[in-house]
C-alpha positions as CSV (number, residue, x, y, z in Angstrom):
1,M,-98.2,65.7,59.3
2,N,-100.2,65.7,62.5
3,P,-97.9,65.0,65.4
4,E,-100.5,62.6,66.8
5,H,-100.1,60.4,63.8
6,E,-96.3,60.7,63.4
7,P,-94.7,57.3,63.8
8,L,-92.6,56.7,66.9
9,Y,-90.1,54.3,65.2
10,R,-88.7,53.5,61.8
11,V,-86.6,50.7,60.4
12,E,-83.6,51.6,58.3
13,L,-80.4,50.1,57.1
14,L,-77.5,50.1,59.6
15,R,-75.1,53.0,59.2
16,E,-71.8,54.1,60.9
17,D,-73.6,56.7,62.9
18,H,-76.0,54.3,64.7
19,E,-75.0,53.8,68.3
20,R,-74.4,50.1,68.1
21,E,-72.2,49.8,71.2
22,Q,-75.0,50.9,73.5
23,F,-77.3,48.0,72.3
24,S,-77.8,45.0,74.6
25,C,-80.5,42.4,74.2
26,G,-79.0,40.1,76.9
27,V,-77.5,37.6,74.6
28,A,-73.8,38.1,74.3
29,G,-73.3,36.7,70.8
30,V,-76.2,38.7,69.4
31,D,-75.0,41.9,71.0
32,A,-71.4,41.2,69.8
33,Y,-72.6,40.7,66.2
34,L,-74.1,44.2,66.1
35,H,-71.2,45.8,67.9
36,A,-68.4,44.2,65.9
37,Q,-69.5,42.4,62.7
38,A,-72.7,43.9,61.3
39,L,-71.2,46.9,59.5
40,E,-68.6,44.6,57.8
41,D,-71.4,42.2,56.7
42,M,-73.2,45.2,55.2
43,R,-70.1,46.3,53.4
44,S,-69.4,42.8,52.0
45,K,-73.1,42.4,51.1
46,S,-73.2,39.2,53.2
47,C,-76.5,40.3,54.6
48,A,-78.6,43.4,55.2
49,V,-78.8,44.7,58.7
50,F,-81.9,46.7,59.6
51,V,-82.2,48.7,62.8
52,L,-85.2,49.9,64.7
53,V,-84.7,53.5,65.8
54,P,-86.9,56.2,67.5
55,V,-87.9,58.9,65.0
56,R,-86.8,61.5,67.5
57,A,-83.5,59.9,68.4
58,P,-82.4,58.2,65.1
59,A,-78.9,57.1,66.3
60,D,-80.4,55.0,69.2
61,V,-80.7,51.4,68.2
62,L,-83.7,49.8,69.9
63,G,-83.6,46.5,67.9
64,Y,-82.3,45.0,64.8
65,F,-82.7,42.1,62.3
66,T,-80.7,40.7,59.5
67,L,-81.9,39.4,56.1
68,C,-79.9,37.3,53.7
69,A,-80.6,34.8,51.0
70,R,-80.0,31.0,51.2
71,G,-81.0,27.8,49.5
72,L,-82.7,25.0,51.3
73,A,-83.1,21.4,50.2
74,Q,-86.7,20.6,49.6
75,G,-86.5,17.5,51.8
76,T,-85.7,19.6,54.9
77,I,-89.1,21.3,54.7
78,R,-92.1,19.5,56.2
79,K,-94.7,18.5,53.6
80,G,-97.4,20.8,55.1
81,A,-95.1,23.8,54.8
82,R,-94.3,23.0,51.1
83,K,-97.8,23.8,50.0
84,H,-96.9,27.1,48.2
85,L,-93.4,26.2,47.2
86,P,-92.1,25.4,43.8
87,R,-91.0,21.8,43.2
88,Y,-87.3,22.3,42.8
89,P,-84.7,20.2,44.6
90,E,-83.5,23.4,46.3
91,V,-85.7,26.3,47.3
92,S,-84.4,29.8,48.0
93,A,-85.4,31.6,51.1
94,I,-84.9,35.0,52.7
95,V,-83.4,34.3,56.1
96,I,-83.9,36.1,59.3
97,E,-80.7,35.1,61.1
98,R,-81.0,37.5,63.9
99,L,-83.8,39.5,65.4
100,A,-83.2,41.3,68.7
101,I,-84.8,43.9,70.9
102,K,-82.9,46.1,73.5
103,K,-83.3,44.6,76.9
104,M,-85.0,47.7,78.4
105,I,-87.9,47.4,76.0
106,Q,-88.4,43.7,75.8
107,R,-91.8,42.4,76.6
108,T,-93.5,45.5,75.2
109,R,-94.6,43.8,71.9
110,T,-91.7,45.6,70.1
111,G,-90.4,42.2,69.0
112,E,-93.7,41.5,67.2
113,M,-93.5,44.9,65.6
114,L,-89.9,44.3,64.5
115,L,-90.8,40.8,63.1
116,A,-93.7,42.3,61.1
117,M,-91.3,44.8,59.7
118,A,-88.7,42.1,58.8
119,L,-91.4,40.0,57.1
120,A,-92.7,43.1,55.2
121,K,-89.1,43.8,54.0
122,A,-88.7,40.1,53.0
123,H,-92.0,40.1,51.2
124,E,-91.2,43.4,49.4
125,N,-87.9,41.9,48.1
126,A,-88.9,38.3,47.5
127,A,-89.6,38.9,43.8
128,L,-86.2,40.5,43.3
129,V,-84.3,37.5,44.6
130,G,-86.8,34.7,43.9
131,A,-87.6,33.6,47.4
132,P,-91.0,31.9,48.1
133,M,-90.4,31.7,51.8
134,V,-88.7,33.1,54.9
135,L,-86.5,31.0,57.1
136,A,-85.9,32.0,60.7
137,E,-83.1,30.9,62.9
138,A,-84.2,30.7,66.5
139,L,-81.6,30.5,69.3
140,D,-83.7,28.6,71.9
141,E,-87.2,27.2,72.6
142,N,-88.5,30.7,73.6
143,G,-87.4,32.0,70.1
144,T,-89.0,29.0,68.5
145,A,-92.3,29.5,70.3
146,F,-92.2,33.2,69.3
147,Y,-91.9,32.3,65.6
148,V,-94.5,29.5,65.8
149,E,-96.9,32.0,67.4
150,H,-96.5,34.2,64.4
151,G,-97.2,31.5,61.8
152,F,-93.9,29.9,61.2
153,V,-93.6,26.1,60.9
154,K,-90.7,24.4,62.7
155,L,-88.4,22.3,60.6
156,P,-87.6,18.8,61.9
157,D,-84.7,18.4,64.4
158,S,-83.6,22.0,64.4
159,M,-84.3,25.5,65.6
160,R,-85.1,26.6,62.1
161,L,-88.6,27.6,61.0
162,V,-90.2,28.6,57.8
163,I,-93.2,30.7,56.6
164,S,-94.3,31.0,53.0
165,M,-94.5,34.4,51.2
166,R,-98.1,33.5,50.5
167,S,-98.8,33.3,54.3
168,I,-97.0,36.6,54.9
169,E,-99.1,38.2,52.1
170,L,-102.4,36.9,53.6
171,S,-101.3,38.1,57.0
172,M,-100.4,41.6,55.7
173,R,-103.8,41.8,53.9
174,S,-105.8,40.9,57.0
175,A,-103.7,43.4,59.1
176,A,-104.5,46.2,56.6
177,R,-108.2,45.7,57.1
């Protein structure tokens, strides 16, 4: 492969040899999760933890996201966001519970890249687990604005947002052009 076209980063499942303790996004609870709980959640299959690493320094964690499955009551989803969802009382979703970027590279559009990778992973696995949407859990208004900017719809009275797999698919198609 031509070094000019070699990717700078890759996303992979969290492993023991990743340098988790060096990671800091500036939010104590999000950092503590990666430092102390993430590997245990991987072992117990509670969720999948994916890390963003530089290709040339694969132990250095630059960011991470978690994916898990959850059911949502149909009534908690706004009518406009239900357009591509099945009409069951409860709808399954792939959940992004955490998405974080190392403090030193925040505001470099790495968060957008990591979200795109998380959505691609969710879309890739949606047929396996039967999930017609992705649910994101924002920590604050800045997080909510970030997800809304990327096509998510905010659920009423919460910091939870959804996007349909159909919307993700359309976005991926237009990005590939």
